[in-house]
C-alpha positions, 0 to 999 in steps of 0.5 A: 712359240713351239709347234705341236706335230700330230704324230698320229695324223702324220703316220696315217698320211705317210701310211696313205701316201705309201699305199697309194704308191704301193697300188699304183706300182702293182698295177704298173707291173701287172699291166706290163706283164699281162699286156706286153708289147706286140712283137712281130717276127721277120719273115714267114714260112716261105722264108724256109721254103714251106708253102702256107696259108694265112688263117684266122679263127675265133675262141669260145670267148670271141677273141680273134686268132691269126695263124699260119697253116703249113700244108703236107699233102701226104699226111692226115695228122697235124701238130699245133705249135704254141709260142712263148711270152711275150713272142709270136708264131714266127719266134717258134717257126725255126724250132718246129719247121721239121715237123712239116716233113711229116706233118701238117702244121698250125701255128698261131698267135696267142691272145694279145700277141702278134697279129691276134686280138685280145688285150690280156695275156693270162700265163696260159689261163685263158690261152687254153681257149685259144688251144681249143679254138685251134682244135675246133678250127682243125677239126672243121677242116676234117682233121682228127689226129692232132698233136701239140707242141709248146715252148715255154708259156706254150709249153705250160698252156699245153700241159694245162690244156685238157682238151680231150682231141689232143693225141700227144704233147711235146713241150720244151721249157714249161714253167710249173706255176707263173707265181714262181716265175713272178718270184724269181723275176722280183728277187732283186726287190728283197723284202718288197718282193712278196707284197708286190707279187701278191698285189699283182695277182689281186689286180689279176684276179680283178681284172683277168678273173683267176689267181695265178697261184691256182694255175699249176701244170703239175696239178694239171697233168697228175691224172693225165693219159695223154703221151707227153714228152718234155725237153728242158735245158740244164742251164735254163735260168729264165725257167730253171729245170726244177719246173719240169722236174716237179711236172714229171714228179706229178706224172711219172709216165712223162718222159723228161729229157735234160739238155745240160748245156741249153739255156732258155730257147736253146734245147732245140739247138743243142738237142739237134738231131736228138730233139728232132728225132724224139719229138717226131717219133712221139708224134708218129707213133700216136697220130697214126 
């Protein structure tokens, strides 16, 4: 006796299983990206012979943040330094320690990273509230001359921030938008790349309240009058220098300096004296 197969029901069942698998798969990737393992850098400013105090402050959405304040007794200006994803404040200490010779420095861990509170990392969206919290903390300590330095996600966050108390910005290797970074990261998934990123974004909208497709550094800086300097490595394959080119194209007043031999995180090393000189002069000129 021949067995009859209900091909319609079988197809529906296959589609249902595939859909459930896709939902689980996309949520897993969303979760891994938005809730990274916490990294804790070894050492602290004392390892560079810099005196510091451990500080804490809170954001407007009640996320507690932890940081280091490096005091400069001869300066009334301060630079806030923003680290990259998924690292912590100690990861950029070597990049910015030269600024301690002329300015006060505040380094802190973004939400969901390092020693700070928070559960989800948001590619710069809610990290802007972290910047606002840092600025409010410094203003409460009497500082009015405030500059912003950022690397990678910290650089993108600095550019996204519209805090009016920031007098100048120096950033290293910013991405123009997170969606493009994800598309590059999942390039090996072939035809599944776009559906995967789209699904991850749906989870992002549902759980974090925003779309990564609407998060654009170029759009944010378009009408900015804040003096801004960008460094980017010519061999950066994590965040290609085209991201910075798009940002500069949106606002030609922005200065962009390419370091041809540098990969991601290497601009400060290969840039050397030029890197420190240009950033130092930007802040000296605009934080006086």
